[in-house]
MOPAC internal coordinates of N, CA, C and O (Angstrom, degrees):
PM7 1SCF
backbone

  N    0.0000 0     0.00 0     0.00 0    0    0    0
  C    1.4432 1     0.00 0     0.00 0    1    0    0
  C    1.5331 1   108.74 1     0.00 0    2    1    0
  O    1.2310 1   120.48 1   -54.08 1    3    2    1
  N    1.3022 1   116.68 1   125.92 1    3    2    1
  C    1.4611 1   121.40 1  -179.61 1    5    3    2
  C    1.5277 1   109.07 1   -86.01 1    6    5    3
  O    1.2310 1   120.85 1   -47.03 1    7    6    5
  N    1.3171 1   115.99 1   132.97 1    7    6    5
  C    1.4561 1   120.56 1   176.99 1    9    7    6
  C    1.5169 1   108.72 1  -115.39 1   10    9    7
  O    1.2310 1   121.42 1   -37.88 1   11   10    9
  N    1.3185 1   114.88 1   142.12 1   11   10    9
  C    1.4491 1   120.57 1   174.83 1   13   11   10
  C    1.5176 1   107.17 1  -118.41 1   14   13   11
  O    1.2310 1   120.21 1   -43.47 1   15   14   13
  N    1.2962 1   117.20 1   136.53 1   15   14   13
  C    1.4480 1   121.39 1  -178.86 1   17   15   14
  C    1.5219 1   109.52 1  -121.57 1   18   17   15
  O    1.2310 1   120.94 1   -49.25 1   19   18   17
  N    1.3135 1   115.80 1   130.75 1   19   18   17
  C    1.4592 1   120.88 1   174.21 1   21   19   18
  C    1.5062 1   108.27 1  -125.47 1   22   21   19
  O    1.2310 1   120.46 1   -43.29 1   23   22   21
  N    1.3031 1   116.72 1   136.71 1   23   22   21
  C    1.4486 1   122.65 1   173.40 1   25   23   22
  C    1.5075 1   106.44 1   -94.34 1   26   25   23
  O    1.2310 1   121.15 1   -56.03 1   27   26   25
  N    1.3141 1   115.40 1   123.97 1   27   26   25
  C    1.4506 1   119.27 1  -175.73 1   29   27   26
  C    1.5223 1   109.49 1   -85.97 1   30   29   27
  O    1.2310 1   120.84 1   -95.90 1   31   30   29
  N    1.3136 1   116.00 1    84.10 1   31   30   29
  C    1.4595 1   120.22 1   171.11 1   33   31   30
  C    1.5179 1   107.64 1  -147.45 1   34   33   31
  O    1.2310 1   120.46 1   -11.81 1   35   34   33
  N    1.2966 1   116.73 1   168.19 1   35   34   33
  C    1.4637 1   120.10 1  -169.60 1   37   35   34
  C    1.5242 1   112.97 1   -61.64 1   38   37   35
  O    1.2310 1   119.52 1   151.83 1   39   38   37
  N    1.3233 1   118.52 1   -28.17 1   39   38   37
  C    1.4562 1   120.15 1  -179.70 1   41   39   38
  C    1.5191 1   111.80 1   -67.27 1   42   41   39
  O    1.2310 1   120.30 1   151.55 1   43   42   41
  N    1.3081 1   117.04 1   -28.45 1   43   42   41
  C    1.4535 1   120.30 1  -173.96 1   45   43   42
  C    1.5297 1   113.98 1  -104.82 1   46   45   43
  O    1.2310 1   119.32 1   178.85 1   47   46   45
  N    1.3206 1   118.90 1    -1.15 1   47   46   45
  C    1.4626 1   120.12 1  -177.23 1   49   47   46
  C    1.5229 1   112.52 1   -66.00 1   50   49   47
  O    1.2310 1   119.88 1   145.14 1   51   50   49
  N    1.3150 1   117.84 1   -34.86 1   51   50   49
  C    1.4648 1   119.51 1   176.63 1   53   51   50
  C    1.5241 1   110.22 1   -64.86 1   54   53   51
  O    1.2310 1   120.49 1   138.91 1   55   54   53
  N    1.3129 1   116.66 1   -41.09 1   55   54   53
  C    1.4563 1   120.87 1   177.83 1   57   55   54
  C    1.5229 1   110.91 1   -64.33 1   58   57   55
  O    1.2310 1   120.60 1   137.92 1   59   58   57
  N    1.3195 1   116.45 1   -42.08 1   59   58   57
  C    1.4574 1   121.56 1   177.61 1   61   59   58
  C    1.5195 1   111.01 1   -60.13 1   62   61   59
  O    1.2310 1   120.64 1   132.94 1   63   62   61
  N    1.3182 1   116.38 1   -47.06 1   63   62   61
  C    1.4615 1   121.51 1   179.49 1   65   63   62
  C    1.5202 1   110.71 1   -58.50 1   66   65   63
  O    1.2310 1   120.48 1   131.50 1   67   66   65
  N    1.3109 1   116.68 1   -48.50 1   67   66   65
  C    1.4607 1   121.04 1  -179.04 1   69   67   66
  C    1.5296 1   110.95 1   -61.81 1   70   69   67
  O    1.2310 1   120.17 1   136.08 1   71   70   69
  N    1.3279 1   117.29 1   -43.92 1   71   70   69
  C    1.4580 1   121.48 1  -179.59 1   73   71   70
  C    1.5199 1   111.64 1   -59.93 1   74   73   71
  O    1.2310 1   120.57 1   133.05 1   75   74   73
  N    1.3187 1   116.52 1   -46.95 1   75   74   73
  C    1.4651 1   119.83 1  -179.08 1   77   75   74
  C    1.5112 1   111.94 1   -66.87 1   78   77   75
  O    1.2310 1   120.09 1   138.80 1   79   78   77
  N    1.3146 1   117.43 1   -41.20 1   79   78   77
  C    1.4676 1   119.57 1  -179.35 1   81   79   78
  C    1.5208 1   111.76 1   -67.10 1   82   81   79
  O    1.2310 1   120.52 1   143.52 1   83   82   81
  N    1.3293 1   116.61 1   -36.48 1   83   82   81
  C    1.4635 1   119.36 1   178.59 1   85   83   82
  C    1.5309 1   112.14 1   -71.60 1   86   85   83
  O    1.2310 1   120.54 1   140.00 1   87   86   85
  N    1.3214 1   116.58 1   -40.00 1   87   86   85
  C    1.4610 1   119.18 1  -175.24 1   89   87   86
  C    1.5251 1   113.23 1   -83.45 1   90   89   87
  O    1.2310 1   119.98 1   149.74 1   91   90   89
  N    1.3306 1   117.64 1   -30.26 1   91   90   89
  C    1.4616 1   120.73 1  -174.18 1   93   91   90
  C    1.5277 1   112.21 1  -128.03 1   94   93   91
  O    1.2310 1   119.09 1  -128.43 1   95   94   93
  N    1.3423 1   119.34 1    51.57 1   95   94   93
  C    1.4662 1   120.78 1  -177.54 1   97   95   94
  C    1.5249 1   112.23 1   -67.69 1   98   97   95
  O    1.2310 1   120.33 1   160.88 1   99   98   97
  N    1.3218 1   116.98 1   -19.12 1   99   98   97
  C    1.4618 1   122.02 1  -178.13 1  101   99   98
  C    1.5201 1   112.35 1   -78.38 1  102  101   99
  O    1.2310 1   119.59 1   169.26 1  103  102  101
  N    1.3157 1   118.39 1   -10.74 1  103  102  101
  C    1.4542 1   120.70 1  -176.06 1  105  103  102
  C    1.5297 1   111.00 1  -129.87 1  106  105  103
  O    1.2310 1   120.21 1  -106.95 1  107  106  105
  N    1.3426 1   117.20 1    73.05 1  107  106  105
  C    1.4642 1   119.55 1  -177.65 1  109  107  106
  C    1.5299 1   113.10 1   -63.41 1  110  109  107
  O    1.2310 1   119.63 1   151.57 1  111  110  109
  N    1.3264 1   118.31 1   -28.43 1  111  110  109
  C    1.4688 1   120.06 1   178.51 1  113  111  110
  C    1.5208 1   110.82 1   -64.36 1  114  113  111
  O    1.2310 1   120.58 1   136.70 1  115  114  113
  N    1.3293 1   116.50 1   -43.30 1  115  114  113
  C    1.4532 1   120.84 1   178.82 1  117  115  114
  C    1.5236 1   110.85 1   -64.70 1  118  117  115
  O    1.2310 1   120.61 1   137.26 1  119  118  117
  N    1.3174 1   116.44 1   -42.74 1  119  118  117
  C    1.4635 1   120.60 1   177.96 1  121  119  118
  C    1.5209 1   109.75 1   -59.91 1  122  121  119
  O    1.2310 1   120.10 1   136.63 1  123  122  121
  N    1.3155 1   117.40 1   -43.37 1  123  122  121
  C    1.4682 1   121.95 1  -179.82 1  125  123  122
  C    1.5185 1   110.87 1   -61.35 1  126  125  123
  O    1.2310 1   119.91 1   135.47 1  127  126  125
  N    1.3237 1   117.78 1   -44.53 1  127  126  125
  C    1.4620 1   121.36 1  -179.70 1  129  127  126
  C    1.5310 1   110.86 1   -63.11 1  130  129  127
  O    1.2310 1   120.44 1   132.13 1  131  130  129
  N    1.3192 1   116.77 1   -47.87 1  131  130  129
  C    1.4658 1   120.50 1  -179.04 1  133  131  130
  C    1.5247 1   110.68 1   -61.14 1  134  133  131
  O    1.2310 1   120.31 1   136.77 1  135  134  133
  N    1.3168 1   117.01 1   -43.23 1  135  134  133
  C    1.4639 1   119.90 1  -178.42 1  137  135  134
  C    1.5242 1   111.91 1   -69.47 1  138  137  135
  O    1.2310 1   119.85 1   143.14 1  139  138  137
  N    1.3148 1   117.90 1   -36.86 1  139  138  137
  C    1.4671 1   119.62 1   175.86 1  141  139  138
  C    1.5218 1   110.24 1   -60.07 1  142  141  139
  O    1.2310 1   120.76 1   136.20 1  143  142  141
  N    1.3262 1   116.15 1   -43.80 1  143  142  141
  C    1.4567 1   119.43 1   178.50 1  145  143  142
  C    1.5201 1   111.40 1   -63.23 1  146  145  143
  O    1.2310 1   120.47 1   140.66 1  147  146  145
  N    1.3198 1   116.70 1   -39.34 1  147  146  145
  C    1.4632 1   120.50 1  -179.39 1  149  147  146
  C    1.5247 1   111.50 1   -64.85 1  150  149  147
  O    1.2310 1   120.29 1   141.49 1  151  150  149
  N    1.3227 1   117.06 1   -38.51 1  151  150  149
  C    1.4591 1   121.07 1  -177.63 1  153  151  150
  C    1.5267 1   113.20 1   -87.51 1  154  153  151
  O    1.2310 1   120.20 1   163.29 1  155  154  153
  N    1.3232 1   117.22 1   -16.71 1  155  154  153
  C    1.4615 1   121.72 1  -171.06 1  157  155  154
  C    1.5266 1   112.86 1   -53.20 1  158  157  155
  O    1.2310 1   120.29 1   135.01 1  159  158  157
  N    1.3086 1   117.04 1   -44.99 1  159  158  157
  C    1.4585 1   120.89 1  -175.45 1  161  159  158
  C    1.5275 1   112.18 1  -114.54 1  162  161  159
  O    1.2310 1   120.68 1  -145.89 1  163  162  161
  N    1.3113 1   116.30 1    34.11 1  163  162  161
  C    1.4603 1   120.60 1  -177.65 1  165  163  162
  C    1.5299 1   111.98 1   -57.97 1  166  165  163
  O    1.2310 1   120.05 1   135.86 1  167  166  165
  N    1.3151 1   117.51 1   -44.14 1  167  166  165
  C    1.4664 1   120.69 1  -178.79 1  169  167  166
  C    1.5296 1   110.89 1   -64.02 1  170  169  167
  O    1.2310 1   120.51 1   135.40 1  171  170  169
  N    1.3248 1   116.63 1   -44.60 1  171  170  169
  C    1.4585 1   120.99 1  -179.69 1  173  171  170
  C    1.5324 1   111.17 1   -64.98 1  174  173  171
  O    1.2310 1   120.86 1   136.13 1  175  174  173
  N    1.3230 1   115.97 1   -43.87 1  175  174  173
  C    1.4566 1   119.77 1  -179.60 1  177  175  174
  C    1.5274 1   111.41 1   -64.38 1  178  177  175
  O    1.2310 1   120.43 1   135.73 1  179  178  177
  N    1.3149 1   116.78 1   -44.27 1  179  178  177
  C    1.4689 1   119.98 1   178.23 1  181  179  178
  C    1.5268 1   111.04 1   -62.52 1  182  181  179
  O    1.2310 1   120.39 1   141.74 1  183  182  181
  N    1.3366 1   116.87 1   -38.26 1  183  182  181
  C    1.4701 1   121.04 1   175.71 1  185  183  182
  C    1.5300 1   109.96 1   -60.78 1  186  185  183
  O    1.2310 1   120.75 1   133.08 1  187  186  185
  N    1.3425 1   116.17 1   -46.92 1  187  186  185
  C    1.4679 1   119.22 1  -179.43 1  189  187  186
  C    1.5275 1   111.00 1   -61.09 1  190  189  187
  O    1.2310 1   120.31 1   131.75 1  191  190  189
  N    1.3226 1   117.01 1   -48.25 1  191  190  189
  C    1.4650 1   120.26 1  -177.99 1  193  191  190
  C    1.5306 1   111.06 1   -61.63 1  194  193  191
  O    1.2310 1   120.32 1   136.07 1  195  194  193
  N    1.3244 1   117.00 1   -43.93 1  195  194  193
  C    1.4658 1   120.98 1  -179.02 1  197  195  194
  C    1.5291 1   112.30 1   -65.07 1  198  197  195
  O    1.2310 1   120.35 1   150.88 1  199  198  197
  N    1.3276 1   116.93 1   -29.12 1  199  198  197
  C    1.4636 1   121.36 1  -175.25 1  201  199  198
  C    1.5293 1   112.65 1  -114.75 1  202  201  199
  O    1.2310 1   120.40 1  -166.63 1  203  202  201
  N    1.3161 1   116.84 1    13.37 1  203  202  201
  C    1.4607 1   120.84 1  -172.74 1  205  203  202
  C    1.5270 1   112.66 1   -56.23 1  206  205  203
  O    1.2310 1   119.63 1   133.51 1  207  206  205
  N    1.3081 1   118.31 1   -46.49 1  207  206  205
  C    1.4650 1   120.24 1  -177.65 1  209  207  206
  C    1.5231 1   111.39 1   -58.64 1  210  209  207
  O    1.2310 1   120.51 1   132.72 1  211  210  209
  N    1.3167 1   116.62 1   -47.28 1  211  210  209
  C    1.4635 1   120.96 1  -179.89 1  213  211  210
  C    1.5286 1   111.23 1   -66.46 1  214  213  211
  O    1.2310 1   120.27 1   137.49 1  215  214  213
  N    1.3306 1   117.09 1   -42.51 1  215  214  213
  C    1.4613 1   120.52 1   179.60 1  217  215  214
  C    1.5265 1   111.55 1   -63.89 1  218  217  215
  O    1.2310 1   120.51 1   139.53 1  219  218  217
  N    1.3301 1   116.63 1   -40.47 1  219  218  217
  C    1.4627 1   120.33 1   178.88 1  221  219  218
  C    1.5278 1   110.38 1   -64.92 1  222  221  219
  O    1.2310 1   119.89 1   141.49 1  223  222  221
  N    1.3178 1   117.81 1   -38.51 1  223  222  221
  C    1.4677 1   120.05 1   177.26 1  225  223  222
  C    1.5277 1   110.87 1   -59.58 1  226  225  223
  O    1.2310 1   120.62 1   141.80 1  227  226  225
  N    1.3299 1   116.43 1   -38.20 1  227  226  225
  C    1.4643 1   121.43 1  -177.70 1  229  227  226
  C    1.5241 1   113.14 1   -83.95 1  230  229  227
  O    1.2310 1   120.06 1   140.07 1  231  230  229
  N    1.3401 1   117.50 1   -39.93 1  231  230  229
  C    1.4666 1   120.82 1  -166.32 1  233  231  230
  C    1.5308 1   114.38 1  -129.31 1  234  233  231
  O    1.2310 1   119.51 1  -156.19 1  235  234  233
  N    1.3111 1   118.53 1    23.81 1  235  234  233
  C    1.4703 1   119.88 1  -174.68 1  237  235  234
  C    1.5298 1   111.80 1   -52.03 1  238  237  235
  O    1.2310 1   121.47 1   -47.21 1  239  238  237
  N    1.3368 1   114.80 1   132.79 1  239  238  237
  C    1.4552 1   121.54 1   178.90 1  241  239  238
  C    1.5144 1   114.83 1    85.41 1  242  241  239
  O    1.2310 1   120.23 1   171.41 1  243  242  241
  N    1.3097 1   117.17 1    -8.59 1  243  242  241
  C    1.4648 1   121.69 1   179.10 1  245  243  242
  C    1.5327 1   109.37 1   -88.28 1  246  245  243
  O    1.2310 1   121.18 1    -7.26 1  247  246  245
  N    1.3084 1   115.36 1   172.74 1  247  246  245
  C    1.4568 1   122.36 1   174.26 1  249  247  246
  C    1.5207 1   107.65 1  -112.83 1  250  249  247
  O    1.2310 1   120.83 1   -51.22 1  251  250  249
  N    1.3262 1   116.01 1   128.78 1  251  250  249
  C    1.4560 1   121.31 1  -177.26 1  253  251  250
  C    1.5200 1   110.69 1  -102.60 1  254  253  251
  O    1.2310 1   121.19 1   -33.57 1  255  254  253
  N    1.3300 1   115.34 1   146.43 1  255  254  253
  C    1.4580 1   121.62 1   166.87 1  257  255  254
  C    1.5248 1   104.71 1  -106.16 1  258  257  255
  O    1.2310 1   120.87 1   -60.61 1  259  258  257
  N    1.3288 1   115.94 1   119.39 1  259  258  257
  C    1.4659 1   121.27 1  -179.31 1  261  259  258
  C    1.5142 1   109.44 1  -110.35 1  262  261  259
  O    1.2310 1   121.30 1   -42.28 1  263  262  261
  N    1.3402 1   115.12 1   137.72 1  263  262  261
  C    1.4564 1   122.34 1   173.45 1  265  263  262
  C    1.5126 1   106.92 1  -132.81 1  266  265  263
  O    1.2310 1   121.21 1   -65.13 1  267  266  265
  N    1.3179 1   115.28 1   114.87 1  267  266  265
  C    1.4637 1   118.38 1  -175.88 1  269  267  266
  C    1.5139 1   108.97 1    61.13 1  270  269  267
  O    1.2310 1   121.00 1    52.47 1  271  270  269
  N    1.3001 1   115.68 1  -127.53 1  271  270  269
  C    1.4630 1   120.77 1  -179.10 1  273  271  270
  C    1.5196 1   111.21 1  -108.68 1  274  273  271
  O    1.2310 1   120.94 1  -136.82 1  275  274  273
  N    1.3304 1   115.81 1    43.18 1  275  274  273
  C    1.4591 1   118.92 1   177.33 1  277  275  274
  C    1.5271 1   111.08 1  -144.57 1  278  277  275
  O    1.2310 1   121.47 1   -27.03 1  279  278  277
  N    1.3294 1   114.80 1   152.97 1  279  278  277
  C    1.4507 1   121.55 1   174.31 1  281  279  278
  C    1.5241 1   106.59 1   -87.04 1  282  281  279
  O    1.2310 1   120.71 1   -65.88 1  283  282  281
  N    1.3327 1   116.25 1   114.12 1  283  282  281
  C    1.4608 1   121.40 1  -177.22 1  285  283  282
  C    1.5220 1   111.89 1   -92.12 1  286  285  283
  O    1.2310 1   120.35 1   165.30 1  287  286  285
  N    1.3404 1   116.93 1   -14.70 1  287  286  285
  C    1.4602 1   119.80 1   178.99 1  289  287  286
  C    1.5116 1   111.17 1  -172.16 1  290  289  287
  O    1.2310 1   121.10 1   -24.86 1  291  290  289
  N    1.3336 1   115.50 1   155.14 1  291  290  289
  C    1.4659 1   122.58 1   179.22 1  293  291  290
  C    1.5285 1   106.89 1  -131.49 1  294  293  291
  O    1.2310 1   120.43 1   -52.15 1  295  294  293
  N    1.3428 1   116.79 1   127.85 1  295  294  293
  C    1.4642 1   121.59 1  -172.79 1  297  295  294
  C    1.5212 1   110.78 1  -136.02 1  298  297  295
  O    1.2310 1   121.62 1   -18.32 1  299  298  297
  N    1.3348 1   114.51 1   161.68 1  299  298  297
  C    1.4601 1   120.22 1   178.45 1  301  299  298
  C    1.5183 1   112.77 1   -78.92 1  302  301  299
  O    1.2310 1   120.04 1   154.89 1  303  302  301
  N    1.3419 1   117.52 1   -25.11 1  303  302  301
  C    1.4638 1   119.11 1  -179.55 1  305  303  302
  C    1.5308 1   110.46 1  -147.60 1  306  305  303
  O    1.2310 1   120.68 1   -22.85 1  307  306  305
  N    1.3361 1   116.31 1   157.15 1  307  306  305
  C    1.4659 1   121.09 1  -175.85 1  309  307  306
  C    1.5243 1   113.77 1   -63.67 1  310  309  307
  O    1.2310 1   120.06 1   143.80 1  311  310  309
  N    1.3197 1   117.49 1   -36.20 1  311  310  309
  C    1.4636 1   119.67 1  -179.62 1  313  311  310
  C    1.5192 1   111.04 1   -62.92 1  314  313  311
  O    1.2310 1   120.22 1   133.42 1  315  314  313
  N    1.3227 1   117.19 1   -46.58 1  315  314  313
  C    1.4582 1   120.01 1   179.15 1  317  315  314
  C    1.5297 1   110.70 1   -64.19 1  318  317  315
  O    1.2310 1   120.35 1   141.96 1  319  318  317
  N    1.3286 1   116.93 1   -38.04 1  319  318  317
  C    1.4643 1   120.59 1   177.27 1  321  319  318
  C    1.5242 1   110.01 1   -59.78 1  322  321  319
  O    1.2310 1   120.79 1   133.16 1  323  322  321
  N    1.3219 1   116.09 1   -46.84 1  323  322  321
  C    1.4667 1   120.25 1  -179.33 1  325  323  322
  C    1.5289 1   111.31 1   -64.91 1  326  325  323
  O    1.2310 1   120.22 1   131.73 1  327  326  325
  N    1.3378 1   117.19 1   -48.27 1  327  326  325
  C    1.4644 1   120.31 1  -177.27 1  329  327  326
  C    1.5299 1   111.70 1   -60.14 1  330  329  327
  O    1.2310 1   120.41 1   140.72 1  331  330  329
  N    1.3192 1   116.83 1   -39.28 1  331  330  329
  C    1.4626 1   120.16 1   178.42 1  333  331  330
  C    1.5324 1   111.36 1   -72.12 1  334  333  331
  O    1.2310 1   120.68 1   138.32 1  335  334  333
  N    1.3324 1   116.31 1   -41.68 1  335  334  333
  C    1.4705 1   120.16 1  -177.58 1  337  335  334
  C    1.5308 1   111.84 1   -64.04 1  338  337  335
  O    1.2310 1   119.70 1   139.95 1  339  338  337
  N    1.3366 1   118.18 1   -40.05 1  339  338  337
  C    1.4674 1   119.10 1  -178.24 1  341  339  338
  C    1.5215 1   112.11 1   -70.67 1  342  341  339
  O    1.2310 1   120.04 1   162.17 1  343  342  341
  N    1.3224 1   117.53 1   -17.83 1  343  342  341
  C    1.4729 1   120.48 1   173.33 1  345  343  342
  C    1.5298 1   110.73 1   -73.83 1  346  345  343
  O    1.2310 1   120.75 1   151.02 1  347  346  345
  N    1.3262 1   116.16 1   -28.98 1  347  346  345
  C    1.4675 1   121.46 1  -174.16 1  349  347  346
  C    1.5261 1   113.71 1  -100.79 1  350  349  347
  O    1.2310 1   120.21 1   148.27 1  351  350  349
  N    1.3425 1   117.21 1   -31.73 1  351  350  349
  C    1.4577 1   121.31 1  -170.60 1  353  351  350
  C    1.5299 1   111.13 1  -131.77 1  354  353  351
  O    1.2310 1   120.96 1   -23.82 1  355  354  353
  N    1.3032 1   115.76 1   156.18 1  355  354  353
  C    1.4603 1   121.71 1   174.15 1  357  355  354
  C    1.5293 1   109.32 1   -68.68 1  358  357  355
  O    1.2310 1   119.93 1   -41.38 1  359  358  357
  N    1.3455 1   117.73 1   138.62 1  359  358  357
  C    1.4617 1   118.94 1   173.26 1  361  359  358
  C    1.5300 1   110.27 1   -56.23 1  362  361  359
  O    1.2310 1   120.87 1   -39.90 1  363  362  361
  N    1.3097 1   115.94 1   140.10 1  363  362  361
  C    1.4544 1   121.01 1  -177.52 1  365  363  362
  C    1.5175 1   113.23 1    92.88 1  366  365  363
  O    1.2310 1   120.33 1   175.26 1  367  366  365
  N    1.3411 1   116.97 1    -4.74 1  367  366  365
  C    1.4673 1   120.07 1   179.83 1  369  367  366
  C    1.5234 1   112.04 1  -109.04 1  370  369  367
  O    1.2310 1   120.33 1  -174.25 1  371  370  369
  N    1.3196 1   116.98 1     5.75 1  371  370  369
  C    1.4580 1   121.42 1   177.72 1  373  371  370
  C    1.5230 1   108.95 1  -144.14 1  374  373  371
  O    1.2310 1   121.50 1   -22.09 1  375  374  373
  N    1.3211 1   114.74 1   157.91 1  375  374  373
  C    1.4610 1   121.38 1   179.55 1  377  375  374
  C    1.5270 1   108.94 1  -123.72 1  378  377  375
  O    1.2310 1   120.66 1   -44.81 1  379  378  377
  N    1.3222 1   116.34 1   135.19 1  379  378  377
  C    1.4598 1   122.13 1   175.01 1  381  379  378
  C    1.5347 1   107.08 1   -93.80 1  382  381  379
  O    1.2310 1   120.47 1   -54.23 1  383  382  381
  N    1.3325 1   116.72 1   125.77 1  383  382  381
  C    1.4594 1   120.84 1  -173.69 1  385  383  382
  C    1.5203 1   111.07 1  -134.39 1  386  385  383
  O    1.2310 1   119.96 1   -57.24 1  387  386  385
  N    1.3499 1   117.68 1   122.76 1  387  386  385
  C    1.4642 1   118.48 1   172.59 1  389  387  386
  C    1.5260 1   109.39 1   -68.44 1  390  389  387
  O    1.2310 1   120.93 1   -42.42 1  391  390  389
  N    1.3047 1   115.82 1   137.58 1  391  390  389
  C    1.4645 1   120.16 1  -178.02 1  393  391  390
  C    1.5248 1   109.14 1  -101.17 1  394  393  391
  O    1.2310 1   121.80 1   -92.85 1  395  394  393
  N    1.3207 1   114.16 1    87.15 1  395  394  393
  C    1.4586 1   121.67 1   179.79 1  397  395  394
  C    1.5281 1   108.14 1  -134.77 1  398  397  395
  O    1.2310 1   120.31 1   -22.87 1  399  398  397
  N    1.3321 1   117.01 1   157.13 1  399  398  397
  C    1.4682 1   119.16 1   179.92 1  401  399  398
  C    1.5230 1   111.86 1   -75.27 1  402  401  399
  O    1.2310 1   121.29 1   -20.67 1  403  402  401
  N    1.3221 1   115.14 1   159.33 1  403  402  401
  C    1.4626 1   121.46 1   173.22 1  405  403  402
  C    1.5099 1   114.48 1    86.00 1  406  405  403
  O    1.2310 1   121.47 1   -10.81 1  407  406  405
  N    1.3116 1   114.78 1   169.19 1  407  406  405
  C    1.4632 1   121.11 1  -176.72 1  409  407  406
  C    1.5270 1   112.92 1   -71.77 1  410  409  407
  O    1.2310 1   119.97 1   164.36 1  411  410  409
  N    1.3319 1   117.67 1   -15.64 1  411  410  409
  C    1.4662 1   119.47 1   176.51 1  413  411  410
  C    1.5301 1   111.50 1   -60.77 1  414  413  411
  O    1.2310 1   120.12 1   157.15 1  415  414  413
  N    1.3136 1   117.38 1   -22.85 1  415  414  413
  C    1.4582 1   120.89 1   179.57 1  417  415  414
  C    1.5237 1   112.10 1   -65.32 1  418  417  415
  O    1.2310 1   119.98 1   155.21 1  419  418  417
  N    1.3234 1   117.64 1   -24.79 1  419  418  417
  C    1.4652 1   120.20 1  -176.34 1  421  419  418
  C    1.5248 1   113.02 1  -134.40 1  422  421  419
  O    1.2310 1   120.27 1  -158.27 1  423  422  421
  N    1.3188 1   117.08 1    21.73 1  423  422  421
  C    1.4551 1   121.35 1   178.70 1  425  423  422
  C    1.5190 1   109.02 1  -116.07 1  426  425  423
  O    1.2310 1   120.58 1   -45.28 1  427  426  425
  N    1.3064 1   116.50 1   134.72 1  427  426  425
  C    1.4592 1   122.03 1   178.75 1  429  427  426
  C    1.5212 1   107.93 1  -123.70 1  430  429  427
  O    1.2310 1   120.51 1   -48.90 1  431  430  429
  N    1.3172 1   116.63 1   131.10 1  431  430  429
  C    1.4547 1   121.10 1   174.31 1  433  431  430
  C    1.5185 1   107.76 1  -100.81 1  434  433  431
  O    1.2310 1   120.88 1   -55.78 1  435  434  433
  N    1.3126 1   115.91 1   124.22 1  435  434  433
  C    1.4576 1   121.75 1  -178.50 1  437  435  434
  C    1.5198 1   107.39 1  -122.14 1  438  437  435
  O    1.2310 1   120.64 1   -54.36 1  439  438  437
  N    1.3186 1   116.39 1   125.64 1  439  438  437
  C    1.4571 1   118.24 1   173.79 1  441  439  438
  C    1.5231 1   107.42 1   -83.89 1  442  441  439
  O    1.2310 1   120.52 1   -39.17 1  443  442  441
  N    1.2945 1   116.61 1   140.83 1  443  442  441
  C    1.4615 1   121.21 1  -176.41 1  445  443  442
  C    1.5193 1   112.05 1   -55.86 1  446  445  443
  O    1.2310 1   120.22 1   138.54 1  447  446  445
  N    1.3246 1   117.18 1   -41.46 1  447  446  445
  C    1.4575 1   117.88 1  -177.62 1  449  447  446
  C    1.5272 1   112.27 1   -68.92 1  450  449  447
  O    1.2310 1   119.36 1   151.51 1  451  450  449
  N    1.3122 1   118.82 1   -28.49 1  451  450  449
  C    1.4558 1   120.79 1   175.97 1  453  451  450
  C    1.5239 1   112.03 1   -67.57 1  454  453  451
  O    1.2310 1   121.05 1   138.73 1  455  454  453
  N    1.3169 1   115.60 1   -41.27 1  455  454  453
  C    1.4501 1   120.89 1  -176.62 1  457  455  454
  C    1.5180 1   112.96 1   -80.74 1  458  457  455
  O    1.2310 1   120.54 1   143.28 1  459  458  457
  N    1.3288 1   116.57 1   -36.72 1  459  458  457
  C    1.4555 1   119.79 1  -171.68 1  461  459  458
  C    1.5230 1   113.89 1  -119.53 1  462  461  459
  O    1.2310 1   119.87 1  -175.27 1  463  462  461
  N    1.3228 1   117.85 1     4.73 1  463  462  461
  C    1.4454 1   120.61 1   176.46 1  465  463  462
  C    1.5197 1   114.21 1    73.79 1  466  465  463
  O    1.2310 1   120.10 1  -160.24 1  467  466  465
  N    1.3245 1   117.42 1    19.76 1  467  466  465
  C    1.4688 1   121.02 1   178.57 1  469  467  466
  C    1.5112 1   109.76 1   -79.11 1  470  469  467
  O    1.2310 1   120.48 1   -31.17 1  471  470  469
  N    1.2887 1   116.69 1   148.83 1  471  470  469
  C    1.4563 1   121.14 1   173.77 1  473  471  470
  C    1.5069 1   109.68 1   -72.58 1  474  473  471
  O    1.2310 1   120.93 1   -34.80 1  475  474  473
  N    1.3159 1   115.83 1   145.20 1  475  474  473
  C    1.4610 1   120.00 1  -179.61 1  477  475  474
  C    1.5001 1   111.76 1   -74.50 1  478  477  475
  O    1.2310 1   120.10 1   180.00 1  479  478  477

């Protein structure tokens, strides 16, 4: 089974765009959706990466709600973070982020068949 890994941060978004357009040129709607999701929280993700060491020192193991370049909330679990955030903010205007060290905090491995229904 072939796995493709993309790190969702601004340095890799051009690579992500190129990969999707080359592999899935027949489905521009799908490419558009994936890229919108990748860019949706670019500011929040860049804030987290730039401040990860300091945030981990303060909030390691917690779940953060990020809005722009600020921590809008700190929670014990992602569900509570989400439930509280949707009471305060419009969906799509905040990002839920696990506060853990290392690139695993912001890296997602997606197998092609999981995302696009391809056989392994």
